[in-house]
C-alpha positions as CSV (number, residue, x, y, z in Angstrom):
1,M,-11.6,122.0,30.2
2,D,-13.3,121.5,26.6
3,A,-14.9,125.0,27.4
4,F,-11.6,126.7,28.6
5,V,-10.2,125.7,25.2
6,E,-12.9,127.0,23.0
7,Y,-12.2,130.0,25.1
8,L,-9.0,130.1,23.8
9,R,-9.5,129.6,20.4
10,D,-11.9,133.0,20.3
11,F,-10.1,136.0,18.9
12,N,-10.0,138.6,21.7
13,I,-7.3,139.9,23.4
14,V,-6.5,138.0,26.2
15,T,-6.2,134.8,23.4
16,I,-3.8,137.2,21.5
17,I,-1.6,137.7,24.7
18,V,-2.1,133.9,25.2
19,R,-0.7,133.3,21.6
20,L,1.9,135.4,21.3
21,V,3.3,134.5,25.0
22,L,3.4,130.9,23.9
23,A,5.4,131.8,20.8
24,A,7.8,133.4,22.7
25,L,8.1,130.4,25.1
26,F,8.3,128.1,22.7
27,G,10.4,129.5,20.3
28,G,12.8,130.5,23.0
29,V,13.3,127.4,24.6
30,I,14.0,125.8,21.2
31,G,16.5,128.6,20.5
32,L,18.6,127.8,24.0
33,E,19.6,124.5,22.5
34,R,21.0,126.3,19.0
35,G,22.3,129.1,21.3
36,R,24.6,126.6,23.8
37,Q,25.8,125.2,20.5
38,R,26.8,128.5,19.6
39,R,25.1,128.5,16.2
40,A,24.2,131.7,14.3
41,A,20.7,131.7,15.2
42,G,20.1,131.4,18.9
43,L,17.6,132.2,21.9
44,R,16.6,135.5,20.6
45,T,16.8,134.8,16.8
46,H,14.1,131.9,17.4
47,I,11.6,134.2,19.9
48,L,11.6,136.9,17.3
49,V,10.9,133.9,14.2
50,C,8.1,132.2,16.3
51,I,6.1,136.1,17.6
52,G,6.7,137.1,14.2
53,A,5.0,134.2,12.4
54,A,2.4,134.0,15.4
55,L,1.7,137.8,14.7
56,T,1.1,137.1,11.0
57,A,-1.7,134.4,11.5
58,T,-3.6,136.7,14.6
59,V,-3.7,139.8,11.9
60,G,-5.4,137.9,9.3
61,F,-7.9,137.0,11.6
62,F,-7.5,140.1,12.9
63,A,-8.7,141.3,9.0
64,R,-11.3,139.0,8.6
65,D,-13.5,138.9,12.2
66,V,-12.9,142.5,13.6
67,L,-12.3,144.6,9.9
68,G,-14.7,142.4,8.2
69,T,-12.7,142.3,5.0
70,V,-15.1,140.2,2.4
71,G,-13.4,137.2,1.1
72,T,-9.8,137.3,3.3
73,D,-8.2,134.4,3.8
74,P,-6.8,134.6,7.2
75,L,-3.9,132.3,6.7
76,R,-2.5,134.5,3.5
77,I,0.0,136.3,5.5
78,S,1.1,133.3,7.0
79,A,2.1,131.6,3.8
80,Q,4.6,134.0,2.6
81,V,6.4,133.5,6.1
82,I,7.0,129.6,5.3
83,S,8.3,130.9,2.1
84,G,9.8,133.5,3.2
85,I,11.7,132.4,6.4
86,G,14.1,130.6,3.9
87,F,16.3,133.9,3.2
88,L,16.8,134.0,7.2
89,G,18.0,130.3,7.1
90,V,20.2,130.6,4.3
91,G,22.1,132.9,6.3
92,T,22.5,130.0,9.0
93,I,23.8,127.9,6.6
94,L,28.2,127.8,6.2
95,L,30.3,125.9,4.1
96,K,32.9,124.7,6.1
97,G,35.7,122.8,3.7
98,R,34.6,120.8,0.4
99,F,33.0,118.2,2.6
100,Q,31.2,119.5,5.3
101,I,28.6,122.0,5.6
102,T,26.7,123.4,8.7
103,G,23.5,125.0,9.8
104,L,21.0,123.2,8.4
105,T,20.1,122.1,11.5
106,T,19.1,125.5,12.5
107,A,17.8,126.8,9.2
108,A,15.5,123.8,9.5
109,G,14.7,125.0,13.3
110,L,13.8,128.1,12.3
111,W,11.5,127.1,9.3
112,V,9.8,124.7,12.3
113,T,9.6,127.7,14.5
114,A,7.8,130.0,12.1
115,A,5.0,127.1,11.4
116,I,5.0,126.3,15.3
117,G,4.2,130.2,15.7
118,I,1.7,130.2,12.7
119,A,0.1,127.5,14.2
120,L,-0.5,129.3,17.8
121,G,-1.1,132.2,16.2
122,A,-4.5,130.6,14.5
123,G,-5.2,128.9,17.8
124,F,-4.4,125.4,17.0
125,Y,-2.9,124.9,20.3
126,E,-2.8,120.8,20.2
127,G,-0.6,120.6,17.0
128,A,1.8,123.7,18.3
129,L,2.6,121.5,21.6
130,V,3.0,118.5,19.6
131,A,5.5,120.2,16.9
132,F,7.1,121.8,19.5
133,L,8.0,118.8,21.7
134,V,9.3,116.9,18.8
135,T,11.1,119.1,17.6
136,V,12.9,119.7,21.4
137,I,13.5,116.1,21.1
138,T,15.3,116.2,17.9
139,V,17.5,119.1,19.0
140,M,18.0,118.3,22.1
141,L,18.3,114.7,22.4
142,L,18.8,113.0,18.7
143,H,21.7,115.5,18.8
144,K,23.4,113.7,21.3
145,I,22.8,110.5,19.4
146,E,24.2,112.0,15.6
147,R,27.2,113.3,17.5
148,T,28.0,109.8,19.4
149,V,27.4,108.0,15.6
150,N,29.7,110.7,13.6
151,D,32.5,110.5,16.0
152,H,32.8,107.2,14.8
153,H,32.5,107.8,11.6
154,S,33.7,111.0,9.7
155,S,35.4,112.3,6.5
156,F,37.7,115.1,5.3
157,G,38.9,116.2,2.3
158,V,42.6,116.7,1.2
159,Y,44.4,118.6,-1.8
160,M,47.5,117.4,-3.0
161,E,50.2,118.9,-5.7
162,L,52.3,116.5,-7.9
163,K,55.4,117.1,-9.6
164,G,54.1,116.6,-13.2
165,D,51.6,113.4,-14.2
166,A,54.2,110.8,-13.8
167,S,53.0,109.9,-10.0
168,V,49.6,110.3,-10.4
169,R,48.7,107.0,-11.2
170,E,50.9,106.0,-8.1
171,C,49.3,108.4,-6.2
172,V,45.7,107.4,-6.7
173,E,46.4,103.6,-5.8
174,L,48.5,104.9,-2.7
175,L,45.1,107.0,-1.3
176,K,43.1,103.7,-2.2
177,E,45.0,101.1,-0.6
178,K,46.1,103.0,2.5
179,Y,43.3,105.4,3.0
180,R,40.3,104.0,1.5
181,A,40.0,107.4,-0.2
182,H,37.3,108.0,-2.6
183,D,36.0,110.9,-4.8
184,I,39.5,111.2,-5.9
185,Q,39.6,113.7,-8.9
186,V,42.5,114.9,-10.8
187,T,42.5,118.7,-11.6
188,L,44.6,121.8,-12.3
189,P,47.4,123.1,-9.7
190,R,46.2,125.6,-7.5
191,S,49.4,127.1,-7.3
192,G,49.3,127.4,-11.1
193,T,52.8,125.8,-11.4
194,A,53.0,124.8,-15.0
195,G,53.5,121.5,-15.1
196,N,51.9,120.2,-11.8
197,V,48.7,118.3,-10.9
198,G,46.5,118.1,-8.6
199,I,44.5,115.6,-6.5
200,E,41.5,116.1,-4.7
201,A,40.0,113.1,-2.2
202,S,37.7,112.5,0.5
203,I,39.0,110.2,3.3
204,S,36.8,108.6,6.0
205,S,37.7,108.2,10.0
206,S,36.2,105.5,11.6
207,R,36.4,103.0,14.4
208,T,37.9,100.1,11.9
209,L,39.8,102.5,10.5
210,K,41.2,105.3,12.4
211,V,42.5,108.5,10.5
212,E,43.7,111.7,11.5
213,L,44.0,115.1,8.9
214,D,46.8,116.2,10.6
215,E,48.9,113.1,10.1
216,T,47.1,112.3,7.1
217,L,49.0,115.5,5.7
218,A,52.1,114.9,7.4
219,Y,52.4,111.3,5.7
220,L,51.7,112.8,2.4
221,D,54.0,115.7,2.7
222,T,56.8,113.3,3.2
223,L,56.6,111.6,-0.7
224,D,59.2,112.4,-2.9
225,Y,56.6,113.0,-5.9
226,V,54.2,115.6,-3.6
227,V,54.6,119.3,-3.5
228,F,52.4,120.0,-0.9
229,A,49.2,118.4,0.7
230,I,46.7,120.5,2.5
231,E,42.8,120.1,3.9
232,S,40.7,120.5,0.8
233,I,38.3,123.6,1.1
């Protein structure tokens, strides 16, 4: 067994194929879960990232061992992948409203997938396998736990425009007492109407205080001093 592992660490055509195939497999499994969640980066993206990262590592070893480049750091190119993958990750991060950001897990998954690919390309199979298993557990199993927790505790933002500033205090007190609102800010009116005042707030919903966005906006619209109420974006 030890001899077989040592052989896989050698730099030859067979081990290169093994590393790239494993990169495609590991990246594909991680990307499959992201694809099921209908994320921007899914199966194909993760496969390409992992293969590309693995290839950069093998290119470094090729330059040192085959071309005989003196003083070459075999992982110098791969180091640029870790920083460069951030540009790809940014494209998966979206801002949904003022209080909700999506895509961070996908961006982090791409970064980890690239690191796994580098490990495979360098022949560090043990580290790549452990990282792969932990990543799969994180994105597939912990995701369900996180969703269960978030279903019982979530938040949304609201924006209200008032007829003048006379009712600002009353409105703020209402938001605090009825909805336990936080991050309340008095702003300029978005409509641009002279004399109007805007109020932005974050409202939390939990098991003990179940609050629905549509019901909240409908109630706020019925207040005499409110011009309109919408979800804050």
